[in-house]
N, C-alpha and C positions, 0 to 999 in steps of 0.2 A: 554281678557280684561286686564290681569295683565302683564305689561311689566317688572315690578320690581319683584325680588325675595326677600321675606322677611324671608328667612331661609337659613341656610348653610347646605351643605351636602345633602344626599339622604334620602327622607322620605318614600321610598318604603317599609321599614320594619315596618312602624308605621300604626296603625289602629285607625281611628278617628270616634267618635260619635258626631254628630251635632244635638242637640235637637232644635226643631223649625227650622229644616233645609229646610223647604219649605217656610219659611218666607223671607222677604226682606234681612235682615242681614244674616241669616243662610244660605240661598241659595248662597249668595256671597262668604261665607267661603267655602262652598262645591265646588263651581266653582274653587276657587284658589287651593284647595287641589287636585282635580282631574287633573287640568292643570299641576300640578307639581308632578304627578305620586305617590300620596299617595298609600300605600299598600291596604287600604280599607277605604271607607267613608260610614258610616251608618247614615241614617237620622231617627230620631224619631219625628213624627209630628201628631197631631190630626186634622189638617186642619181647626181649628176654625178661625184662621186668616191667616194661610199660604195658598199657592196656588200650585196646581199640575203644573200649567204653569211654575213656577219658577224652577222646577226640571225635567221637562219632557224630556229634552235633555240628562239626565243622566240615565234614567230608564233602559236602556240596556247596560250601561257601565259595563264592567266585574268587576270593583272594587267598584261598587256602590250597596248599599242595602237600602231598605226602610222598616221601620216598622211604620205602621199606628197605633198610640196608644197615650194614654194620660198620662202625667207625674203625674197626681193625683193617678195613680195606681202603687203602689210600685213594684208589680210583673212585670209589663211592663217595668219599669225602670231597674230592675235587668236583664231582658232579653236583653234590649238594650245595656247595658254596657258589657255584656259577651264577652270576647275576645278582647276588645278594649284596646288601649294604652292611649289615651287621650280623654277627653270630652270637647267639646265646647258647653256650656249651653246657648242657645239663646231663648229657649222656655219661653214665658211669655204672659200675657194679658196686652197689652200696653194701653196708653192713660189715662191722668189725669181725663178728664170728664167721661170716661167710669167707672173709679174706684169710682168716686163720685156717679154715678148712680147705680153701682152694686159692692159694696165693698166686698160682700161675694165671688163672683166669682174671683175677683182680689186676695183675700187672699188665696183661695183654690188653685189657679193655681200658683201664683207667690211665695207664702210662703210655702204652703204645698207641692206643686210639687217640689220646689227647695230642701226642706228637703228630699223628697224621692230620688232625684238625688244624694244628698250628701251621703246618707246611701248606696245606690246602688253602687256608685263609690268607696266609702271607702271599702266596703265589697269585691268588685271585684279586689282590688289592682290596681286601675287606677293610672297611673303615675302622672297625674295632671288634675284638672278640672278648666277651665277658664270660668267665668260666666259674664253675662251682668248685670251690675248695672246701675245707672242712675244719672244724674246731679240733678234730683228731690230730691235726698237725702239732698242737701244743704238747702232746705226749705226756712225758713225766714231769713237765714243768708245773710246779705246785702253787705258784703265786697266783692270786686273783685280786682284781680282775685281770684277765689275760689281754695283754696288748700285743699288737702285731709284731713288734721288733724283738720279742724274747720268746723263744720256743724251747722245748726240751727234746728228748729222744723219742721217736715214734714208738708206740706200743703195739702196733699191728701192721700187717702188710697193707691194709687199707690206708692207714695213716702214711705209710711210706709212699704209696702211690699218689696221694694228694699232695704231699710235700714235693714229690718229683714234678708234678704239674707246675707248682710254683717256681721251681728251679728252672724248668724248661722255658716258662713264660718270661722269667727275668732274663734268661740268656738270649732269647729271641729279641727282646727289647734292646739289649746291648749290642748284639751282633748284627741284626737285620733291621733295627729301628722299627720293628713291628710291635706296637705297644698294645698290651692287653690289661684287663683288670680281673683280679681274682677275688672272689667273695667267700670268706670262711663262714660257712653256715653253722649255726649252733642249734641242733636238735629241732628241725623244722617239723611242724605238724599242721593238720587241717583237712578239709574235705578232699576226697579222692585217695587219701593215703590207705594203702591196702593192709587190713588186719590179718590176712591169711598168709600162710607160709611160715617156714622155720625162721625167717630172718625179719619178721615184721617188727616195726618200731614200737616203743612202749606205749605211746598215747593211744593209737588205734586198738592195741591189745587191751588196755585198761577200759576204754569206752565199750568195746565189744563185750568184755566180761561184765561190766556194770549193767549194760542194757539187757543182758541175758540173766541178770541176777546171780552171777557166778563169781567166785573169788578170783582175784588176780594174783599172778605169780610175780614176785620181785626177786631178782638175782642179787644176792648179797643182803646186807642188813637194811637197805632202803634209805640209808642216810647219805648215799651218794647224791650229788646235786647236779642239776643241769640248768642251762639258760634256754628254756623252751621258747620257740619263735614261731608265731603264726605265719602261715603261708603268704598272706597279703603283705606282710612286712618284707618278705623275701622278694616278692614280685616288685614291690616299690624299689628295692635296691637294684635289681637287675635292669629295670627300665631306666632309672637314673644313671646307672653306670654305663649303659650303652649310649645314651644320648648326651651325657655331659661333655663339654668341650674344653674343660679347664685342666685335664690331666694329660700330660705329654710324655708319660713313661709308664712302665709297668708298676702297678700298685696292688697290694693285697689289703683287704679290709674285712673286719669282723662284721657279720650281719646277725644281730641278736636283739634282745630286749633290754639287756643289762640288769636282769633280775634272776636271782638264784632260787631254785625250788628243789627240795629233795623228792625222791620217788615216794616216800611215805606221805609227804604233804600233797603230792600230785594225786595219789589214789584217793585221799580224803576229799579233795576238791571235786574230782570226777564223780564220786559217790554222792556228794551233796547236790551236784547239778542234776544227776539222774534221779535222786530221791531214794537212795538205798543206804543201808548201814551194814557194811561187810568189812571184815578184816582181811588183809592180804596174807598169802602164804609165801614163805621165804625159801629160796633155793641157794645153791652154791654160787658164789660170785663168779662172774664171767671173766675169762682170760682176755686181756688186752683192753679192758674198759678203763677209761679215765675216772678217777674218783670224784673230782669236783670240776665244774665248768661254769665260768662266769665271764662274760665278755665286757671289755671296754669298747664302746661304740663311738668314741669321740672322733676317730679318724674318718669313719664313714659319714658322720655328721659334718665334719669340716670339709671333706672332699666332694660329697654328693648331696649334702643337705638331707641325709637320711635321718628320719625320726620314726621309730615304730609307732604305727597308728593303732594297732590292735594289741591289747594286753593279753596276758596268759588267761586270765579269768574269762574275758569276753571271747577270746579265741576258742577256748574249750566249749563254751556254750554254743557258739556257732557250729563247731565241729560235731558236738553231740546231736544237735538238731539235724545236721546233714546225714549223719549215720541213721538216725531214726527214720528219716524219709527214705533213705536207701534200703533199709531193711523192710519197710512197709511195701516198697515197690516190688520186692522179690516175693512177697507173700501171694 
């Protein structure tokens, strides 16, 4: 998948732990690392949202290892980081609506599990831990583009959990000199993203509806906007963040494309790619959703050399093609 190299030199001497490595984003990071001959890639996943299908091609790879376990267990986290050089922490319970329905699980996994990983990585002498934060941290802050130093009040338990991650990481940097990097993802999409279930993201739902020639449902009036970000751009940011040597403290950076698209516009683009002409159906606005989202990516560019390689349009085409192939394979 990856025609671009997002690192310099040989990573054959490095050992990487990817938590949540059976998930959509985590498995994409695993794929990149193994394609570029990482010395070892270990996955820690409890499969509550991840899928064995995402990593089945690597199970017999000589440099791949799987630990089936839960980040809520500190001993499991300590076992997972043993002997590793870097940690890519992608494990989390996603979805704003799910967090509103079950804030306890969201807190236990996203906040408590993250603290366990910080402690385990610190005690193991890990070189760097890069973790997934979220644009949901911006909350009710209405200014755009959103820059890292100004945020609002969180609008959901999920947003609270991700902001808690940032506070813990900043504190560990100050108190223990264990420096980490947080990446605030903006609406990531791409191959492997699951369209099934009550908490599926909007793009796989739109693509599934379009391929089945069915109408899509939009919560609200469809004028809410997002900065949709193709998975390869997110992988680029994670690889660069882990391996860059110029950041000597905790930092948080937006990872996005810097492009604003409404849900109404998104549905039209998906329909055009698939070759259909259908109107969407509208439902009640979802509680806890941010109205508009647009990232400033200047900080990631300055600190990491991050530049999104794949546009929304091209990413949607790649994703539609992947889903077409996946649907055919199931027939």
